[in-house]
C-alpha positions as CSV (number, residue, x, y, z in Angstrom):
1,X,64.2,115.1,-19.8
2,X,65.5,117.7,-17.4
3,X,67.2,120.3,-18.3
4,X,70.0,119.2,-16.6
5,X,70.4,116.1,-18.6
6,X,69.8,117.4,-21.4
7,X,72.7,119.8,-21.0
8,X,75.1,117.3,-20.5
9,X,78.4,117.6,-22.3
10,X,79.7,115.4,-25.3
11,X,82.2,114.3,-23.0
12,X,79.8,112.6,-20.3
13,X,77.2,111.6,-23.2
14,X,80.4,109.7,-25.0
15,X,80.8,108.0,-21.6
16,X,77.6,107.0,-21.2
17,X,77.9,105.4,-25.0
18,X,81.1,103.9,-23.9
19,X,79.5,102.5,-20.4
20,X,76.5,100.6,-22.4
21,X,78.8,99.0,-24.5
22,X,80.7,97.5,-21.4
23,X,77.4,96.7,-19.8
24,X,77.5,93.6,-22.4
25,X,81.3,92.9,-21.5
26,X,81.8,89.9,-19.5
27,X,82.9,90.7,-15.6
28,X,87.0,90.8,-15.1
29,X,89.3,88.8,-13.6
30,X,89.2,88.0,-9.8
31,X,89.7,91.0,-7.5
32,X,93.1,90.8,-6.0
33,X,92.2,91.8,-2.4
34,X,94.1,93.5,0.5
35,X,94.9,91.6,3.6
36,X,92.6,93.8,6.4
37,X,95.3,93.6,8.8
38,X,94.8,97.0,10.2
39,X,91.6,97.4,10.5
40,X,92.1,98.3,14.5
41,X,93.7,101.8,13.1
42,X,92.0,105.0,12.4
43,X,93.4,107.4,10.0
44,X,91.9,111.1,11.0
45,X,91.5,112.9,7.7
46,X,92.1,116.5,7.8
47,X,92.6,117.7,4.0
48,X,96.4,118.9,4.5
49,X,98.7,116.0,6.3
50,X,97.7,112.7,4.8
51,X,100.8,110.6,4.3
52,X,101.7,108.3,2.2
53,X,101.8,105.5,4.6
54,X,98.5,106.2,5.5
55,X,97.2,105.9,2.0
56,X,99.0,102.7,1.7
57,X,97.8,101.8,5.6
58,X,94.2,102.5,4.4
59,X,94.5,100.9,0.9
60,X,96.4,97.8,1.6
61,X,95.7,96.9,5.0
62,X,92.4,98.1,5.7
63,X,92.8,101.3,8.2
64,X,89.4,103.3,8.5
65,X,89.3,106.6,8.1
66,X,87.4,109.7,9.9
67,X,87.0,113.4,9.0
68,X,88.4,115.5,12.2
69,X,85.8,117.8,13.9
70,X,87.7,120.7,11.7
71,X,87.4,119.0,8.6
72,X,83.5,118.2,8.8
73,X,82.9,122.2,10.0
74,X,84.6,123.4,6.6
75,X,83.1,120.7,4.3
76,X,79.8,121.6,6.2
77,X,80.3,125.4,5.8
78,X,81.8,125.0,2.0
79,X,78.8,123.3,1.2
80,X,76.6,126.1,3.5
81,X,78.3,128.3,0.9
82,X,77.2,126.8,-2.4
83,X,73.8,126.6,-1.5
84,X,74.0,130.2,-0.3
85,X,75.1,131.1,-3.6
86,X,72.2,130.0,-5.5
87,X,70.1,131.5,-3.2
88,X,71.9,134.8,-4.1
89,X,71.6,134.2,-7.8
90,X,75.4,133.4,-8.4
91,X,76.2,131.4,-11.4
92,X,78.1,128.3,-10.4
93,X,79.6,126.1,-12.6
94,X,78.8,122.6,-12.7
95,X,76.0,123.3,-10.4
96,X,73.0,125.9,-11.6
97,X,74.6,126.2,-15.0
98,X,76.1,123.1,-16.7
99,X,79.8,121.9,-17.2
100,X,82.0,121.4,-20.7
101,X,80.9,123.3,-23.4
102,X,77.1,123.3,-21.5
103,X,79.0,126.0,-19.0
104,X,76.6,128.7,-19.8
105,X,73.5,127.0,-20.0
106,X,71.2,127.9,-17.3
107,X,70.2,124.5,-14.9
108,X,68.1,126.4,-12.8
109,X,67.7,130.0,-11.0
110,X,66.8,130.5,-7.4
111,X,67.1,128.6,-4.2
112,X,68.9,125.5,-4.8
113,X,66.3,124.5,-1.8
114,X,63.4,126.2,-2.7
115,X,60.0,123.9,-3.1
116,X,60.4,124.6,-7.2
117,X,64.4,123.8,-7.0
118,X,64.9,120.7,-4.4
119,X,62.8,117.9,-6.3
120,X,65.0,118.5,-10.0
121,X,67.9,119.2,-8.3
122,X,67.7,115.6,-6.0
123,X,66.7,114.2,-9.1
124,X,69.4,115.4,-11.6
125,X,71.8,114.4,-9.0
126,X,70.4,110.7,-8.7
127,X,70.5,110.6,-12.5
128,X,73.8,111.7,-12.6
129,X,75.2,109.3,-9.9
130,X,72.9,106.1,-12.1
131,X,75.2,106.9,-14.9
132,X,78.2,107.3,-13.0
133,X,78.1,103.6,-12.7
134,X,78.3,103.2,-16.5
135,X,81.4,104.8,-17.0
136,X,84.7,104.1,-18.3
137,X,86.2,101.5,-20.3
138,X,87.6,97.8,-18.9
139,X,89.6,95.9,-18.3
140,X,88.0,96.1,-15.1
141,X,90.9,97.5,-11.6
142,X,91.7,94.0,-10.4
143,X,93.7,95.0,-7.6
144,X,91.2,96.2,-4.5
145,X,94.8,98.6,-3.0
146,X,94.2,100.8,-6.2
147,X,90.6,101.7,-5.9
148,X,90.9,101.9,-2.0
149,X,93.5,103.9,-2.4
150,X,91.8,106.5,-5.4
151,X,88.7,106.5,-2.5
152,X,91.0,107.8,0.4
153,X,92.9,110.2,-1.4
154,X,89.5,111.5,-2.7
155,X,87.5,111.5,0.9
156,X,90.7,113.9,2.0
157,X,90.9,116.2,-1.1
158,X,87.4,116.7,-0.7
159,X,87.5,118.3,2.4
160,X,88.6,121.5,0.4
161,X,85.0,121.2,-1.8
162,X,81.6,121.3,-1.0
163,X,80.1,118.1,-0.5
164,X,77.0,117.3,0.9
165,X,77.6,115.7,4.6
166,X,75.7,112.5,3.5
167,X,78.2,112.3,0.3
168,X,81.3,112.9,2.7
169,X,79.6,110.5,5.3
170,X,78.9,107.8,2.4
171,X,82.9,107.4,0.8
172,X,84.0,107.2,4.9
173,X,81.2,104.5,5.3
174,X,82.3,102.6,1.7
175,X,86.2,102.4,3.1
176,X,85.4,101.5,6.7
177,X,83.0,99.0,5.1
178,X,85.3,97.2,2.7
179,X,82.9,97.9,0.1
180,X,85.2,98.3,-2.9
181,X,82.9,99.6,-6.1
182,X,83.9,97.7,-9.4
183,X,85.6,100.5,-11.2
184,X,86.5,100.8,-15.3
185,X,90.9,101.1,-15.8
186,X,90.8,102.9,-18.5
187,X,88.3,106.4,-20.2
188,X,90.2,109.0,-18.1
189,X,92.9,111.5,-19.6
190,X,94.1,111.7,-16.8
191,X,92.9,115.2,-16.0
192,X,90.1,114.7,-13.5
193,X,89.2,110.9,-13.4
194,X,85.6,111.3,-13.7
195,X,85.1,107.6,-15.2
196,X,86.2,105.9,-12.1
197,X,85.4,108.3,-9.4
198,X,81.8,108.0,-11.3
199,X,81.5,104.1,-10.6
200,X,82.5,104.7,-7.3
201,X,79.5,107.1,-7.3
202,X,76.7,104.5,-9.0
203,X,77.8,101.8,-5.8
204,X,77.0,104.8,-3.5
205,X,73.3,104.7,-4.6
206,X,73.2,100.6,-5.3
207,X,73.9,101.1,-9.2
208,X,76.2,98.8,-10.9
209,X,78.4,96.0,-8.9
210,X,80.9,95.9,-5.7
211,X,83.0,94.0,-3.7
212,X,82.4,93.4,0.1
213,X,85.0,92.0,1.8
214,X,86.2,90.5,-1.6
215,X,82.5,89.0,-2.3
216,X,81.6,90.4,-6.0
217,X,77.6,91.4,-5.3
218,X,75.0,94.3,-6.8
219,X,76.2,97.5,-5.3
220,X,72.6,97.5,-3.6
221,X,73.3,93.8,-2.0
222,X,76.8,95.1,-1.1
223,X,75.1,98.3,0.9
224,X,72.5,96.1,2.2
225,X,74.8,93.8,3.8
226,X,76.4,96.5,5.3
227,X,73.4,97.8,6.7
228,X,73.9,101.1,4.8
229,X,71.3,103.0,3.0
230,X,71.8,104.2,-0.6
231,X,72.6,107.5,-0.9
232,X,70.4,110.4,-1.8
233,X,73.0,113.1,-3.6
234,X,72.4,116.9,-3.6
235,X,73.5,119.9,-4.4
236,X,76.5,119.4,-6.9
237,X,77.3,116.1,-5.2
238,X,78.3,114.7,-8.8
239,X,80.8,117.3,-9.2
240,X,82.1,117.0,-5.9
241,X,83.0,113.5,-6.1
242,X,83.7,112.8,-9.8
243,X,86.3,116.2,-10.4
244,X,89.3,115.0,-9.3
245,X,92.5,113.3,-10.0
246,X,92.0,110.5,-7.2
247,X,92.4,107.8,-9.6
248,X,96.1,108.6,-10.5
249,X,97.3,110.2,-7.2
250,X,96.0,107.3,-5.3
251,X,98.4,104.7,-7.6
252,X,101.0,107.3,-7.3
253,X,101.0,107.7,-3.4
254,X,101.1,103.2,-4.0
255,X,104.3,103.6,-6.3
256,X,106.1,105.8,-3.9
257,X,105.9,103.6,-1.3
258,X,106.8,100.7,-3.4
259,X,109.6,102.6,-4.7
260,X,111.1,103.0,-1.6
261,X,111.1,99.7,-0.9
262,X,113.5,99.3,-4.1
263,X,115.4,101.5,-3.5
264,X,116.1,100.5,-0.1
265,X,116.7,97.2,-1.4
266,X,119.0,98.7,-4.1
267,X,121.1,99.9,-1.7
268,X,121.3,97.0,0.7
269,X,122.0,95.0,-2.7
270,X,124.8,97.3,-4.1
271,X,126.4,96.8,-0.2
272,X,126.5,92.8,-0.9
273,X,127.9,93.2,-4.7
274,X,130.7,95.1,-3.1
275,X,131.6,92.5,-0.4
276,X,130.9,89.8,-3.2
277,X,133.1,91.0,-5.5
278,X,135.8,91.9,-2.9
279,X,136.1,95.4,-4.1
280,X,137.9,98.5,-3.9
281,X,135.6,100.8,-2.0
282,X,137.7,103.9,-2.6
283,X,135.0,105.9,-4.7
284,X,132.7,106.0,-1.5
285,X,135.5,107.5,0.9
286,X,135.6,111.0,2.3
287,X,138.4,112.1,0.2
288,X,136.7,111.1,-3.3
289,X,133.0,112.4,-1.7
290,X,134.7,115.9,-1.2
291,X,135.6,116.7,-4.7
292,X,131.7,116.3,-5.3
293,X,129.9,118.1,-2.2
294,X,126.2,117.3,-3.3
295,X,124.6,116.0,-0.4
296,X,122.2,113.1,-2.3
297,X,125.7,111.6,-3.6
298,X,127.6,112.0,-0.3
299,X,125.2,111.1,1.6
300,X,124.1,107.8,-0.9
301,X,128.4,106.9,-0.3
302,X,128.4,107.6,3.4
303,X,125.5,105.2,3.9
304,X,126.7,102.3,2.0
305,X,130.1,103.0,3.8
306,X,128.3,102.7,7.2
307,X,126.5,99.0,5.6
308,X,130.0,98.3,5.2
309,X,131.7,99.2,8.6
310,X,133.8,96.2,9.6
311,X,134.0,94.4,6.0
312,X,137.0,92.8,4.9
313,X,136.8,95.5,2.3
314,X,138.8,97.6,4.9
315,X,141.9,95.5,5.3
316,X,144.7,94.9,2.9
317,X,143.8,92.2,0.6
318,X,146.7,91.9,-2.1
319,X,144.4,90.1,-4.7
320,X,142.1,93.0,-4.7
321,X,142.5,94.9,-8.1
322,X,142.8,98.5,-7.8
323,X,139.8,99.5,-9.9
324,X,136.1,97.9,-9.9
325,X,134.2,97.7,-13.3
326,X,132.6,100.7,-13.5
327,X,128.7,99.8,-13.0
328,X,130.1,99.0,-9.3
329,X,132.1,102.3,-9.2
330,X,129.0,104.3,-10.5
331,X,126.2,102.3,-8.4
332,X,126.3,104.6,-5.5
333,X,126.4,108.3,-8.0
334,X,123.4,106.2,-9.7
335,X,121.4,105.1,-6.6
336,X,121.5,108.5,-5.1
337,X,120.1,110.3,-8.4
338,X,117.4,108.3,-8.0
339,X,116.5,108.7,-4.6
340,X,116.9,112.1,-5.1
341,X,114.5,111.9,-7.9
342,X,112.1,109.8,-5.6
343,X,112.0,112.1,-3.3
344,X,111.0,114.9,-5.4
345,X,108.2,112.4,-6.5
346,X,107.1,112.2,-2.7
347,X,106.6,115.8,-2.4
348,X,104.4,116.3,-5.5
349,X,102.2,113.3,-4.6
350,X,101.7,114.7,-1.2
351,X,101.5,118.2,-2.1
352,X,98.4,116.9,-4.8
353,X,96.7,114.6,-2.4
354,X,96.6,117.6,0.4
355,X,95.4,120.2,-1.7
356,X,92.6,120.9,-3.9
357,X,92.2,119.4,-7.8
358,X,88.6,120.6,-8.0
359,X,86.8,122.5,-10.4
360,X,85.2,124.8,-9.4
361,X,87.0,126.3,-6.2
362,X,85.4,127.3,-2.8
363,X,87.4,130.1,-1.3
364,X,85.6,130.3,2.2
365,X,86.3,133.6,4.1
366,X,88.0,135.8,1.2
367,X,87.1,138.7,0.8
368,X,87.3,141.6,-1.6
369,X,89.7,143.3,0.9
370,X,92.1,140.5,0.7
371,X,93.3,140.8,-3.3
372,X,93.6,144.0,-5.5
373,X,91.8,141.1,-8.1
374,X,89.3,140.3,-5.5
375,X,87.4,143.6,-5.5
376,X,87.1,144.2,-9.7
377,X,84.1,143.8,-11.0
378,X,84.5,140.8,-12.6
379,X,85.4,138.3,-9.9
380,X,83.0,140.4,-7.7
381,X,80.1,138.4,-9.8
382,X,81.3,135.6,-8.0
383,X,81.3,136.8,-4.6
384,X,78.9,135.3,-2.1
385,X,77.7,137.3,0.5
386,X,76.7,134.0,2.8
387,X,74.5,133.4,5.2
388,X,72.8,131.0,8.0
389,X,73.8,128.5,5.8
390,X,77.0,129.3,5.5
391,X,77.0,130.2,9.2
392,X,77.7,134.0,8.3
393,X,80.4,133.0,6.6
394,X,81.3,134.9,2.9
395,X,83.7,133.8,-0.2
396,X,84.2,133.1,-3.8
397,X,82.9,130.0,-5.9
398,X,85.4,129.8,-9.0
399,X,86.1,128.2,-12.1
400,X,89.5,127.1,-12.6
401,X,92.1,124.6,-13.8
402,X,92.8,122.7,-10.9
403,X,92.4,119.7,-12.4
404,X,95.5,119.7,-14.3
405,X,98.4,117.5,-12.7
406,X,101.1,119.1,-12.8
407,X,103.9,119.4,-11.4
408,X,102.6,115.3,-10.3
409,X,102.4,114.4,-13.5
410,X,105.8,115.7,-14.8
411,X,107.5,114.2,-11.7
412,X,106.3,111.0,-12.3
413,X,107.8,110.7,-15.7
414,X,111.1,112.3,-14.2
415,X,111.3,109.3,-11.8
416,X,110.8,106.8,-14.2
417,X,113.2,107.8,-16.5
418,X,115.7,108.0,-13.5
419,X,115.1,104.5,-12.4
420,X,115.0,102.8,-15.8
421,X,116.5,104.5,-18.6
422,X,120.2,102.9,-18.4
423,X,120.9,104.7,-15.2
424,X,120.0,103.1,-12.1
425,X,118.9,99.5,-13.5
426,X,121.5,99.4,-16.4
427,X,124.2,99.5,-14.0
428,X,122.7,96.6,-11.9
429,X,122.4,94.2,-14.7
430,X,125.6,94.8,-15.3
431,X,127.3,94.4,-12.7
432,X,125.4,90.9,-12.3
433,X,127.2,90.2,-15.9
434,X,130.8,91.6,-14.2
435,X,130.6,88.6,-11.6
436,X,130.5,86.2,-14.4
437,X,134.5,87.7,-15.6
438,X,137.5,86.4,-13.9
439,X,139.2,89.4,-15.3
440,X,137.2,91.1,-11.7
441,X,136.7,88.9,-9.7
442,X,140.1,87.1,-10.2
443,X,138.3,83.6,-9.4
444,X,135.8,81.5,-10.6
445,X,132.9,80.5,-8.3
446,X,133.2,76.7,-9.3
447,X,136.9,76.8,-8.4
448,X,136.1,77.9,-4.7
449,X,132.6,75.9,-4.1
450,X,133.0,72.4,-5.0
451,X,129.1,71.8,-5.5
452,X,128.6,75.2,-7.1
453,X,125.7,75.2,-9.8
454,X,124.6,77.9,-12.0
455,X,121.8,79.8,-10.0
456,X,119.0,81.1,-12.8
457,X,119.3,82.1,-16.3
458,X,121.7,84.5,-17.5
459,X,119.5,86.0,-20.0
460,X,116.7,86.8,-17.4
461,X,118.4,90.2,-16.0
462,X,119.1,91.4,-19.6
463,X,115.6,90.6,-20.6
464,X,114.4,92.5,-17.6
465,X,116.1,95.3,-18.2
466,X,115.1,95.7,-21.9
467,X,111.8,95.6,-20.7
468,X,112.3,98.2,-18.6
469,X,114.1,100.3,-21.1
470,X,111.2,100.3,-23.0
471,X,109.2,101.9,-20.2
472,X,111.9,105.0,-20.6
473,X,110.4,106.6,-23.9
474,X,107.8,109.7,-22.2
475,X,104.3,109.9,-23.1
476,X,104.0,112.1,-25.8
477,X,102.6,115.8,-24.7
478,X,98.9,115.9,-26.5
479,X,96.0,118.0,-26.9
480,X,92.6,116.7,-28.4
481,X,90.2,119.7,-28.4
482,X,87.4,117.7,-27.5
483,X,83.9,118.8,-25.8
484,X,83.1,121.6,-28.0
485,X,86.8,122.1,-28.2
486,X,86.5,123.6,-24.4
487,X,89.0,120.9,-23.2
488,X,91.9,121.3,-25.5
489,X,94.7,119.4,-22.9
490,X,95.0,115.9,-22.0
491,X,97.7,114.7,-19.3
492,X,97.3,110.9,-19.3
493,X,98.2,110.5,-15.8
494,X,96.9,107.0,-15.5
495,X,99.1,105.9,-18.3
496,X,102.5,107.6,-16.6
497,X,101.5,106.2,-13.2
498,X,101.0,102.8,-14.6
499,X,104.1,102.4,-16.6
500,X,106.2,104.1,-13.7
501,X,104.4,101.5,-11.3
502,X,105.4,98.6,-13.9
503,X,109.2,99.8,-14.1
504,X,109.2,99.4,-9.9
505,X,107.5,96.1,-9.8
506,X,110.7,95.1,-13.0
507,X,113.0,96.5,-11.1
508,X,112.3,94.7,-8.0
509,X,112.5,91.0,-10.4
510,X,115.6,92.5,-11.6
511,X,117.4,93.1,-8.3
512,X,116.0,89.5,-7.0
513,X,118.7,88.3,-9.7
514,X,121.4,90.7,-8.4
515,X,120.7,90.1,-4.8
516,X,121.0,86.1,-5.5
517,X,124.6,87.2,-7.6
518,X,125.9,89.2,-4.7
519,X,124.9,86.2,-2.1
520,X,126.7,83.8,-4.0
521,X,129.9,85.6,-3.9
522,X,129.7,86.4,-0.7
523,X,129.4,82.5,-0.2
524,X,132.3,82.4,-2.0
525,X,134.1,84.8,-0.5
526,X,133.1,83.2,3.4
527,X,134.5,79.9,1.6
528,X,137.8,81.4,0.8
529,X,138.1,82.8,4.1
530,X,135.6,81.9,6.7
531,X,136.5,84.4,9.7
532,X,135.5,87.4,6.7
533,X,132.9,89.5,8.1
534,X,130.6,91.7,5.5
535,X,129.3,94.3,7.8
536,X,126.1,94.2,9.3
537,X,123.6,95.4,7.1
538,X,124.9,92.7,4.2
539,X,125.5,89.9,6.6
540,X,122.1,90.5,7.9
541,X,120.4,90.4,4.6
542,X,122.7,87.5,2.7
543,X,122.2,85.2,5.9
544,X,117.8,86.2,6.2
545,X,118.0,85.4,2.5
546,X,119.6,82.2,2.6
547,X,117.1,80.7,5.0
548,X,114.5,81.5,2.0
549,X,117.0,80.8,-0.8
550,X,119.6,78.7,-0.5
551,X,122.2,77.8,-3.2
552,X,121.1,75.8,-5.7
553,X,123.2,71.9,-5.5
554,X,124.1,69.1,-7.9
555,X,121.4,67.1,-5.8
556,X,119.4,70.4,-5.9
557,X,119.4,72.6,-8.8
558,X,117.0,75.1,-10.3
559,X,116.7,79.0,-9.6
560,X,115.9,80.3,-6.7
561,X,114.4,83.6,-8.3
562,X,111.3,83.5,-7.5
563,X,111.9,82.7,-3.5
564,X,114.6,85.8,-3.7
565,X,111.4,88.1,-5.4
566,X,109.2,87.0,-2.5
567,X,111.6,87.7,-0.1
568,X,112.1,91.6,-1.6
569,X,108.6,91.9,-1.5
570,X,108.0,90.6,1.8
571,X,110.9,91.8,3.6
572,X,111.8,95.4,3.9
573,X,115.7,96.2,3.3
574,X,115.8,99.0,5.1
575,X,115.2,96.8,8.0
576,X,118.8,95.4,7.6
577,X,120.4,99.1,7.6
578,X,120.9,100.5,11.4
579,X,121.6,104.3,11.8
580,X,123.4,105.9,9.2
581,X,123.5,109.5,7.7
582,X,120.4,111.5,7.6
583,X,118.9,111.3,4.3
584,X,118.8,115.0,2.7
585,X,115.2,115.1,2.5
586,X,115.0,114.4,6.5
587,X,115.0,117.1,9.1
588,X,118.0,116.4,11.5
589,X,116.6,115.8,15.0
590,X,118.7,116.3,17.8
């Protein structure tokens, strides 16, 4: 057994054992494939400006990716610095030294490119990638967009590291050829998603299974049909691929995108609710907002007023009560606060996927003159003077803790709590119930609509909210001293982001009931006075909804919730909001 394999950490050996058990399990459910509608688009990866929207474009709609010329040069120079380090006798974690509790084990001495070392390094890397296909624990990831999001995030962050040119090229080719590795959903502790990215590495060398444009095949066959040769990894490619939190970060990018759509719909639905309740809109007025000069609260009130401008709510109505239930009065405050948490989460995601969470750090271009600590004897141990392979550039290659995924892990949970913990969603659920009380509505729907039939199950919104509430308890901070007690912190980012995404999905289901209830009461208010106006955004959303989810009648009873949910998921709520105040997190343009 080559020494690089014998030096494998207990964690890696455990993953191999779990992988061998996994091979006897049946294949997972059919992959939920993407719609490659944007395959004619190309996203240029620079390592510094990848957006959530671009991740979604690649992950869900098949956009292609390529590296910028500067990114290719940066990777090549970093790779050269890595190789120069071995020639200079510099110890490099997870390359010429072991990993985990084997970090001081010497894997090889001297130049990695020498005739004596090169075959050993090539074989060790190939074996490592082969074993990567077995990593992780099922069930398999069932959504193609999750795997693709992970891959595009890793391709972007890997620009800061030292992959071989062939590794970086292969990751891009898998994305552009729509070769989606079979990936196990579990087996990561949220601090470096080694198992999931190891599964990707297996596909790269033709081991394991992968989907080619939705068809499940042996990985070698998928590569052959796509016209790709299996990868021959080299240097520290197993480290360059797998030392990353891209599995969690890719899902966090999808979370940010989906949550923004949910929040837009929450705002539009809230404006519809105010119209349907014949509400007093005094809480949104400037006179009230001036008492609490918070940019997010004031923005949201102004946004809601803009959606309602021209509504009958601004006319005098002797039947209008002076004060609405708090679930209507306070919804703007709670939704504004959730928007604020969303913006913080988005910023954390964008930061995470445009910086390096890799160990070791390859700091090309820095020298002892750049900071006092870099000139000390300890740091100079890891200074690479450089040579032809790095185009004369020098730098440091340093062990670090950058794969600890904070502040992102905190932001994910903060957002889940803001979204779910009796804050926004409980207000949504309660205002649905308030429409069933004539103390607030003044009239009953059946007294106005002669063909009125109750739409949906009165218990369902409460059931959904209670399910959301179960997701509000944070994942308890935890540390288990594993891998010879070297790795004694775990972030469990996988659990946090999956719970947050579930909360967003359930919120959309709750909003479907909310929109239906609000549309019903807009029907009531129009029947009371056909000339009534509701404001541009509520009117457009109400009319669009009714085209796909007509109000039930005695002749055709039944719930329209499924149609409403499909409508909300397919139709961006923000599209009904024209203009309005500038959101606090956006720059003012002139």
